[in-house]
N, C-alpha and C positions, 0 to 999 in steps of 0.2 A: 504494500500500500504506500501511496505517496504522501508526503507531508509538505505543507506550504507555510513556513513561518512568515508572519507579517502580512499574510494575504489580505488584500482589499477586495471587497465584494465587487468593486468596479472592474476587477480583472476578469471576472467571468459573467457578469450580468448580461443577459440577452438584450440586444438593442430593442426588440419588440416590447420587452418588459419596461425598459427605460422610457420608450416613447409613450406607451399606454399610461404610465404613471404621470407623465407630464400632461397628457390629455385629461386625466382624471382630476388633477389639481387645478386645471384651468376651467373646469365646468362650474357654472354658477351654482352656488350653494355649498361648494366644498368647504370653504372657510367657515361657514356657519356650522356645518356638521362637526368640523374639527374642534371648534370652540366648545360646542355643547358636549362633545365626547370627553374633552378634558374636564369639564365641569361635573358631569354626571356619572361617568364610568370609572370604576376602580379596578385595578388588577388584583388587589389583595383578597376581596371576597371570592374571586374565582380560584385563587390559589388555595384558600381555606376549603372551598368545596372539593377540590381535587384531593387535598390531604385527608378529607373526611370520607371520600367515597371510592378512592382508587389506591393502588399499591405504589408507593414511591420506590423507585429503583435505586439501589445503592450497593456497596461492596458486599453486604450480606443479605441482599434482597434482589433476586434475579441477577446474581453476580455475573453470569456470562453476558447477559444483555448489557449490564453496566460496563463491563470491560470493552465491549464493542463501542458503546456510546462514548466512553472516555477517549478511545483512540480516534474516533471521528471528530470529536471536539478539538483534539490536538492537531489533527491533520488540517483542519480548516482554520486553526488558530482563532478559536472563539473564546472570549473572556468577558464576563465571568461565566462559569459553567451553568447552563440552563438546568432546570429540574426536569426529570423524566418520570412519567407515570404510566402504569399499565391499567387499562380500563376493561372491565368485564363486559364485553360486547362482541357478538358474533360477526358484526359487520367488518369487512376487510377495509380498515381505515386507520389513518393517523393524522395528526395535525399539530401545529405549533402556534402559540399566541404569546402576547405579552411583550413588553419592552423593558421596563425597569426590572421586572422579575420574569424573564422569558421561560417558557416551559414547553415541553413536548408530551403528547399523549399518544400511546400506541394501544390499539384494541387487541384483545386476546384472539379475535378472529384472524387478524393479520399474522400474529405470532404463530398460530397453529397452521397456517397455510404455507408460510415462506420458509426457505432454508436460511442458514446463517448468513451467507453472503448477500442474500436478498434482503434480509433484515438490516444488514449493514448499509445497503443501498438506500433503504427507506429512511434510516436514521440520518444518513448524510444528506439526503434530499430535504428533510425537515430542518436540519441545521443550516442548510443553504438558505431557507426562508428567513431564519433568525439572523443569519449573517448579513443578508441583504436588507434587513429592516422591514421585511414584508409583514411581519406578524402584527405590528401596531396598526398598519393600514387595513389589514384584513379584519382585525377586531373592530375597528372603527366602522368599516363598511357593513359588517354583520349587525352591529348595534343600530346603525341608521336604518337599515332595511327592516329590522324587527320592530323598531320604534314606529316607523312610518306605517307599517302594516297593522300594528296593534291599535294605534290611536289616531290614525288618519290625520286630518287637518289640525288636530289639537296638540300635536307633538312639537312644541317649541319652535314652530314655524318650519318644520322639515317634512310635514306630511305630504306636500306636493312635489317632493324632489324626484319621485319615481317618474312623473311625467316630464320633468326637466332634463332627464337623461343622466342624472348623477348615478343612479343605481346601475344603469346599463354600462356606464363608463367604469364603474367599480368592478363589475363582473368581467368586462373586457380586460382590464388590467390584471385581475386575479388569474385569469386563464394564461396570460402572457408571463406572469410571475412564475408559473410552474416550469417554464422553460429554463429560467435561471437556476431554479432548484435542481432540475435534472442535470445541469452542468456541474453543480456542486457534487452531486452523486458520482458523476463520471470522474471528477478530479480525485475523489477519494478512492474509487474502485480501480481507476486507470485501465478500464476495460469496458467496452460498450456491452458486451454479452450479458453480464449479470444485471446491468441496468435495464436493458430491453427485456430480459427474461422476467424481471420484476414487474415491469409495465404490463407484460402479457398476463402474468398470474393475477395481478390486481384487476385486469379487465375481465378475465373469465377463467381463472385457474381453479383446479380441483385437486385436492389432496390425493384422491383415489386414482385419478387418471393423469396426474402431472407428467408421468413418464411418456405419455403419448402426445405431449405438446412440443412444438418445434419453434425455436426462436427464429430460424430462417423463414419458416412459413409465415410467422407473424410479421416479419420485415417485408415479405412479399405482399402480404395483405395491405400493409401500410403504403407501399408504392402503388398498388392497384387503386387504393382509395384516393391517392393524390391524382391519379389519372382521371378520376371521375370529375375533377374540377374543370376539365376541358369542356364540359357541358355547362353552360352558364346557369341553366335551371337548377342543376345540382348545387351550385354555389348559393343560390337563393334558399334552397331547402336547408343547407348547412347553417346559414345565418339564422333561419327561423328556429331550427333545433337548438342552437346555442342560446337564443334569447327568448325562449318560451313562446314563440309565435304560433305554435300549434296546440296551445292549451297546457303545455308542460311547464316545468320550472326552468328558470335561467340557470345555465350550467356554470359551475364554478371552476371546472377543469377542462383542459383541451380533451378532445376525443383521444382515447388511448392510442389508436392507430396513427395519429398524426405525430406523436412525440418521437418515435424512433428516427424519422427523417431529420428533424431538427438536431437531435443528438448526434447522429452520424455525420451530419454536415459539419458540426463544430469539431468533432473528433478528428476529422480529416483536414482541419484548417491549420494554418501557420500560427494563428493566435493560440490555439491549444498547445501546439508543439512548443512555442516559446514559454508558456507557463510551465510545462513539464521540464523545461531546461532551467527553470528558476528565474526566468525573466518575466516578472509580472509586477503589476502596480501594487505598491505596499500601502498599508495603513499609515495615517499620521500618528502623532503621539497618542497615547492612551486617553480615552474619554473625549477626544476631539472629533469634530465633524469632518467627514471625508470631503474634500473639495478637489476635483480634478482640474488643475489650472492649465492643462495642455490645450493649446489653441486659444487661450484667453490672455488678455493683457493684464499686467499687474493692477491696473485701475479697475478692471472688471472683476478680478479675483477679490480685491479689497472691498468692492461694493457688495459682492455676494457674501463675503464674510460679515459685513455689517448687517445685511438682511437676516442672516442666520442668528447673529447675536440678538437682534431685535425680536425675532421670533422666540428665542429662548427666554428672553425677559418677559414676553407676553405669556408664555406657558407658565413660568414661575409665578406671575401675578395671579393668573387664574387658579393655580393650585393653592395659593395663600388665602383665597377667598372661600375655599371649601368649608 
């Protein structure tokens, strides 16, 4: 397994993730939701709930799982170490949330289905979300959607944000964020095979018949699916399926068969090769905000730094009023 000391999330963040986040932040209503989220949502109650209802993983609790987790934290250079919980749930799922107290939750259904290298892939993927700062935006978006759905127009002025496009922009970003997390998994595994195998199993794996599943056939299916985009009508159907246009739910993840293409494309890139050689963007000093000054003048970088400082002061002010 590879290790990347000082790794910055910008070294592996997918450009579609970066672009979708910029679009999300520019949608009218985002600033309002961000302010209300800071005012009304706390990470600590969620952590208390997890402590009360799940098993916290540690050196003497799921020790094998904890060992894998610690190695992935080291490989991606994540500090402080997030908390890891196992949830009793047959659904094959995992997720990560939180910022000041980030945490990861893995369902027992996922642990029972996957082999050890696949579990490592999932852990690296979720840590990729934490490394990229996805977890706080995800938490904020889920809160906004639930609040708007539950209370409609009476929800602190955000009940109409679904029609304004904010919720759709959130889900579009969330789907693109998965591509960055897949890259984090590849960095840790240094091999596309277990990462794509994990995607395949999460899509439709069976413990009983896993030996009859083929990664190469799944990749072939992925390419056949991409060829369907040559028909413009299929692209319309795809858009509707993603955004609940046929009476379903808005999807939070890319279709599983889409993801191998993006992963293989990056695995074959010079960018990935350079990271593997140790030539990658590094983090700034601890607890600082990452700013990529490449392509910006010193004046632009200084202006961006002032904006970040002003935002931090506003966040601190809102927290002091709780």
